[in-house]
N, C-alpha and C positions, 0 to 999 in steps of 0.2 A: 589178066588177073591182077588185083590189087594186092602189093605186098606190103608188110609192117614190118619194119626195122627198129631196134633199141640197141644202145651200145652204153656199155660201162667199163669202168677202172677200178682194179684194186691193186695195192703194192702189198707184197710179203718180203720178209727179210732172206728168204733161202735164193740162192743163185738160180739163173735161169734152167740148166740142165737140170737141177731136182725138181723144179717146177713142171719141166717138160714131162719128166717120167711119171710124174703125179696126175697130169692132165691130159696127155696125148696119147700114152700108151695103153691100149683098150685091155684090160685085165679080164679072165672068164666071169668074174664077179667083183663089183664096186660095192663095198658096205657103207660108203657114205651116200651114194644114190639108191642103193638096195636095188642095183639092176645087174642082171647078167648080159654077157655078150657072147655071141658065137660069131667068130671069124671065119671068113670064106676059107675053107680047107686048103686050097692050093695058093693061096696068097703069099706065103712065104712072108718075109719082112712086112710089117705094114707101111703103105704109101698111097699114093694116089691111085684110085680104082679099087683099093681095098675094099670089100664088101662085108656087112656084118648083119646079124640079127639081134635085137635086144628084146631083153624079156623083164618084167618087173619080177624082183624077188630073187633068191637063189636057186639057179635052174637045175633039176637032177634030169638030165636026157635031153632032149631036143626041144626047141622053141615050140609053143603051140601055133598052129595054123593061123596065118593073118597077124603075126607077130611083126612089129614094126621093122622094115627094111631099112640099112644105112649105108652110106658110101662114104670114103674118105675124098674129098674133092680138091684139098690142096695140102701139102705136106712138106715143109721145111724145117728139119730137126732142130730143136731147141728154140725155133722162132715163130713157127705158125703151123697150125692144123685146123683145117675147116672139113665140117661132115654135113650130108645131106642126109636127114631122116624122112622117110617116106610113110605117112599115115592115110587111111582112106580118103579123108576128105580134105588133107592139108599136106604141106612139105615145110619142115622147118630145117634151117641151115643154122648152124652154129659155127662162128669162127673164133679162134683164139689166137691172139698175138701176145709173145712174150718179148720184153725188152729189157736189160739190164738198167736199173736204177742206180743213181748216182753212190748209194751206200751200200753197193754189194748185193743188194736184193734184185726182186724181179717186179717189173709192172705188168700186169696181165691185163689186156684189153679184150672184152668179150663184145661179140657183135652176132645178136641172134635176127634172124629174119623168118617170118610166117608168109608162107604164100597159100592161099585157099586154092584146091583143086576143083571145086565143085561149087554148087550153089549161084543164085542169079545176082547179078549186079546190084540190085535194090537191097537184098538181104546183106550183102557185104557193105554197102554204103551205111547201112544202118547200124551194123557192128562195128564199124571202123574205131569209134573211140573207145569201146571196151576190149576190141583187140589191142590197140597202143598200148594201154593200161597192162594188159595180160602179158605182152610181149616184154615190157620194161621190168614188170615183177619177176617175170622167169630170168631176166638177165641179172636182176638183184640178188635173187634166190641161189643162183647158180655161182655167182661172185662170193656170196657169203660162205659157200661151201669149200671155197678154193684151200683155206688154211687147213681144214680137215682133211682134205685129200692129199696136200703135201706131207701132213704128220702121219697119214697110213703108210705112206710110201718110206718116209723116213724111219718108222717104227719098226 
């Protein structure tokens, strides 16, 4: 399978621990993304292997059948979180790395990888350029939301 990866970086003035709380801790509802998360009931504290379901909008009740399934695949508190989200024709992996910047803020580096799980090689080859642009736009859009995520947690 052909994977497509894009990376971007953004600096914010808040310290890494505050940015971690804003970006890595899955709350039941994220108003910035307008997405609800349902963590695996027996998971306890989040970490590698924690599974979740995500659903667009504020969820009242249980997620609809077929809602995207996710899993935390890397977890180093205040430094690194990566999730893998399985959709019907594809898998998206998002890796967020946090590092202290020289001025007391945080450098956020996000890498998103898209991997098709179906379709023929010829179709994937024809779509490669469009997919590269889509994945980069997704990284850019998610990085643009970082200040709003941090403000939501701080507020």
